[in-house]
N, C-alpha and C positions, 0 to 999 in steps of 0.2 A: 159823433157818429159811432154807431156800434158795428163791430166786425166780429162775426161769430166763430170763424174757423181760420186756420192757417192758410187754407186755400183762398179764402176771401181776402186775407191780408196780402197774399201774393198778387191777387187780381187787382187790388187797390194800388199796389206798387206799379203794376203794368199800366194802369190807367193814369196814374200820376206821371209816369215817364213820358207819356204823350204830351204833357204840358211843360216838360222841362226842356231847357236849351243850354248850350254852352255858357258857362259863367254862373249858373245857378248853384246856390248853396242850400242844402237841406240839413237841418239840425234835428236829430232824433233824440228824444229823451224818454225815459221809462225804466222801470226796474228790470232786474234780471228776468229773462224769459218773457218780456212784454211783447216781443215781436219785431224788434228793431232790425235784426238780420233778415228775417223773413220778408219784411217790407222792402229792404234793400235788394234782396234777391228778385223780387217782382220788378223793382225799378230797373235792375240790370237786364232782366228778360225783355222788358219793354224798350230799353235802349239798344238791345241786341249787342251786348258786349260779351267778350270772352270770359268764361267762368272757370271753375265754379266760384260762386260768391259765398264765402264762409265768414264767420266772425273773425275780424282781424286782430283780436285781442293781443296775441303775442307778436304780431308783425307790425301792429299799429296802423299802417297804411298800405293799401294795395291799389294799383292802377289796373283797371280792366279795359283794354283797348276795344274799340268798336269793331264789330265784324261786318259792319255795313258803313254807310256814309255818316252815321251819327257821331255824337261826341263820346269820348271815353268816360268811364265812371271812376272817380277816385273815392274809395271806400276807406274811411278812417274810424278808428276806435280810440276815443280820447280817455277811456276808463283808467288806464294806467299812467296817464300824463299828470305831472305834478303841478302844472300851471301854465300860464300864458307863454312863458319863456320856452317851454318844451313844445308847445303848439307852434311857436314861431320857428323853432329848429326844423320842423317838418317842411318848411317852405311851401305850404299849401297855396299861398298867394301866387306862386310861380306858375301853377297849372290851372288856377281858378278860372281864368277867362276862356280856356279851351275845353274844359271838362265840366261835367256835372259832378259836384262834390257832395257826398253824403257823409255826415259825421255822427256816429253813435256816441252817446254820452258827452256831447259837445256843448250842452247848455252851460252858459257862463264862461265859456272858454274860447269860442270861435266866432262869436257874433261880430267882432271887429273886422273880420275878413271881408265882409260884404254888407253894404247898407241894405241891400235887398236880399231877403232869404225867406225860406219856409221853415217854420218851427213846427215840428210834429211831436205831440206828446201822446204816448201810448200807455194805457193803464189796464192791468188785469182786472177782470170782473169775476169774482168768485174763483173757484178752483178749476174751471174748464178752460176752453180755448177762447172764450169771449173777451173782447177788448173794447175799451172806450178810447176813441181816437179824436184828438183835437188838432186841427190844422190851422195855423195862424200865419197869415202872410204879412211880412214886414217890408216896408219900403214901397216905392213907386211901382216897381215891377209887378207886385202882387196886389196893388190897390184895387179892390173891387173885383178881383178875378179868382178868388178861392171859393169854389162851389161846395166845399164840404163843410 
């Protein structure tokens, strides 16, 4: 699917949040500036969590509690992690069942946390804001239910 602006990416995140529930793992991949954090900001807005949601590059993981009855958002940036052992040190599996967990740069590092997950690949198209977005549902939870 094509997303042409940052506002559309944010809107897509809000729409996606409406389909997410506690225990969901979302793995985001794409180059620098591909829109991973903007998408996560939209997910956070849709989940109605306390913000602001910023790139967690130097903090690695942030928990954004719900401002309503929904699940919290755990926002992780695996860019600086050296491997599976460092991912394991974050104890993400401890909060996975209660929260929606979004991991930027997590491809190849966090898949073992959940059999069911969404993998979202974002790719810049040219020099503007346009992005190509691929959403892949993995596992029984997403079987036949990914409309994008």
